[in-house]
C-alpha positions in Angstrom: 59.5 165.6 141.6 62.1 166.8 139.0 64.4 169.7 139.5 66.9 171.1 137.0 70.5 171.7 138.0 72.7 174.0 135.8 76.4 174.2 136.4 77.3 177.7 135.3 80.5 178.5 137.2 82.9 178.2 134.3 84.9 181.1 133.0 85.0 179.9 129.4 88.7 180.4 128.6 88.4 178.6 125.2 85.8 181.0 124.1 88.2 183.9 124.1 85.9 186.5 125.7 86.3 188.5 128.9 82.7 187.6 129.6 81.9 184.0 130.4 80.0 182.5 127.5 76.9 181.6 129.5 76.4 185.4 130.2 76.9 186.6 126.6 73.9 188.3 124.9 71.8 186.0 122.7 69.0 187.9 120.9 67.2 190.0 123.5 68.4 187.8 126.4 71.5 186.0 127.6 72.6 182.5 126.8 72.0 181.4 130.4 68.5 183.0 130.5 67.5 181.1 127.4 68.7 177.9 129.0 66.8 178.5 132.2 63.6 179.6 130.3 63.5 176.2 128.4 64.0 174.1 131.6 61.6 176.0 133.9 58.9 176.4 131.3 58.4 172.7 131.3 55.4 171.8 133.5 57.1 168.8 135.1 60.2 170.7 136.2 59.5 172.1 139.7 62.4 174.4 140.1 66.1 174.9 139.4 69.5 175.2 141.1 72.1 177.2 139.2 75.7 177.0 140.3 77.6 180.3 139.6 81.1 181.5 140.0 81.4 183.7 143.2 82.1 186.7 141.1 78.9 186.3 139.1 76.4 185.5 141.8 74.4 188.6 141.1 74.0 188.1 137.4 70.4 189.0 136.6 68.1 186.0 135.9 64.3 186.3 135.5 62.1 183.8 137.3 59.9 181.6 135.2 56.3 180.8 136.0 56.8 181.5 139.7 59.1 178.5 140.1 62.0 178.6 142.5 65.4 179.5 141.1 68.1 178.8 143.7 71.6 180.3 143.3 74.7 178.7 144.9 78.4 179.1 144.5 79.9 176.5 142.1 83.1 174.6 142.6 86.5 174.4 140.8 85.4 171.8 138.3 82.0 170.9 136.8 81.7 167.8 138.9 82.3 169.9 142.1 79.5 172.3 141.1 77.1 169.5 140.3 77.8 167.8 143.6 77.2 171.1 145.5 74.0 171.6 143.5 72.8 168.1 144.4 73.2 169.0 148.1 71.2 172.2 147.6 68.2 170.4 146.1 65.0 170.1 148.3 64.3 166.8 150.0 61.1 166.4 148.0 63.2 166.2 144.7 63.7 162.6 143.7 64.9 163.2 140.1 67.5 165.7 138.9 68.1 166.9 135.4 71.6 168.3 134.8 72.0 170.6 131.8 74.9 172.6 130.5 74.5 176.3 130.9 75.8 176.9 127.4 73.1 174.8 125.6 70.3 177.3 125.0 68.8 175.5 122.0 67.4 172.5 123.8 64.2 171.5 121.9 61.1 171.2 124.1 60.2 167.9 122.5 63.6 166.4 123.4 63.1 167.5 127.0 59.8 165.7 127.0 61.3 162.6 125.5 64.0 162.5 128.2 61.4 162.8 131.0 59.2 160.1 129.4 62.3 157.8 129.2 62.2 157.2 133.0 59.6 154.5 132.2 62.1 152.4 130.2 65.2 153.6 132.0 64.5 153.9 135.7 68.3 154.0 136.3 68.5 157.3 134.4 69.2 158.4 130.9 70.8 161.2 128.8 70.1 162.9 125.5 72.5 161.8 122.9 73.0 162.1 119.1 74.4 159.4 116.9 77.8 160.1 115.4 77.3 161.0 111.7 80.9 161.7 110.5 83.7 159.3 109.9 85.8 159.2 113.1 89.6 159.2 113.1 92.0 158.6 116.0 95.2 160.6 115.8 98.5 160.7 117.6 100.5 163.5 119.3 101.8 164.7 115.9 98.3 165.1 114.5 98.6 162.1 112.2 95.8 159.5 111.7 96.5 156.2 113.5 93.2 154.5 112.7 89.6 155.0 111.5 87.1 154.3 114.4 84.0 152.4 113.5 81.1 154.9 114.1 78.4 152.3 114.5 76.9 152.6 118.0 78.9 155.8 118.8 77.0 158.7 120.3 77.6 162.3 121.1 76.7 162.7 124.8 74.4 165.7 125.2 72.5 167.2 128.1 70.2 167.2 130.0 71.1 164.0 131.8 68.4 162.8 134.1 69.0 160.6 137.1 67.6 159.7 140.5 68.9 162.3 142.9 70.2 159.9 145.6 71.9 157.6 143.1 73.7 160.4 141.3 74.8 162.0 144.6 76.3 158.7 145.8 77.9 157.9 142.4 79.4 161.4 142.0 80.7 161.5 145.6 82.4 158.1 145.3 83.9 159.0 141.9 85.4 162.2 143.2 86.8 160.6 146.3 88.4 157.9 144.0 90.0 160.6 141.9 88.2 159.5 138.7 88.0 161.8 135.7 84.3 162.7 135.5 83.3 164.5 132.3 79.6 164.2 132.7 77.0 162.8 135.1 76.6 159.6 133.0 80.3 158.8 133.5 79.9 158.9 137.3 76.9 156.6 137.0 78.9 154.3 134.7 81.7 154.1 137.2 79.2 152.9 139.8 78.2 150.1 137.5 75.0 151.7 136.1 74.2 151.6 132.3 72.3 154.8 131.6 69.8 154.9 128.8 70.4 156.7 125.5 67.6 159.0 124.3 68.1 160.2 120.7 68.2 164.0 120.7 68.5 166.8 118.1 71.8 168.0 116.7 70.3 171.5 117.2 71.1 171.1 120.9 74.6 172.6 120.5 77.0 173.6 123.2 78.3 177.1 122.7 82.1 176.7 122.7 83.4 179.0 120.0 82.4 182.5 118.9 80.8 181.2 115.7 78.4 179.0 117.8 76.6 182.1 119.0 75.4 182.9 115.5 74.3 179.3 115.0 72.4 179.3 118.3 70.7 182.6 117.3 69.6 181.0 114.1 68.2 177.9 115.8 66.3 179.9 118.4 64.8 182.2 115.7 63.6 179.1 113.7 62.7 177.0 116.7 59.1 176.7 115.5 59.9 175.9 111.9 
């Protein structure tokens, strides 16, 4: 059984809005509602846990297809929220799909590809996009130090899909060891696991800056094109 887990406790300081970016209006809904709609509309996703900041626990979210939507208080950092969400999942859940709250443009076909990838990657996998631009490494003075070979470089996206018990153990160990965990794959990598890479669409953007909202609205409006 697959459940979705959405860490949404961040306050989005980089966005520059008094309203956290996941709660901003996007079309006739909110960013977070679009995200939850996509995840819970998939027939193989049984339910979802959303991790919210204590001040936003009552933010309105509509249930989808009668599936359970569990709210819990998130932690200080993303990894803390994800670990709390893992402990809130039902015992019948054996796979967990962690997705950024501020990625409302996840294509349904990418979600299906990730779920299907369990056959080839029983250790777990993540959506990712090949790097298309020339990559530069800079120094503290914003000067180029070298050009990085982009072959085999990927942008890590979400969702990231892993066996629930394995991810719980890996994330717990990583946090106890004081490791910097930027996504679920990095916790699994620290545990010696090599997650699979599932090519995903560049439309699956993460809303980080104000201009990203307009781009997300465009992608959602033309999702069927």
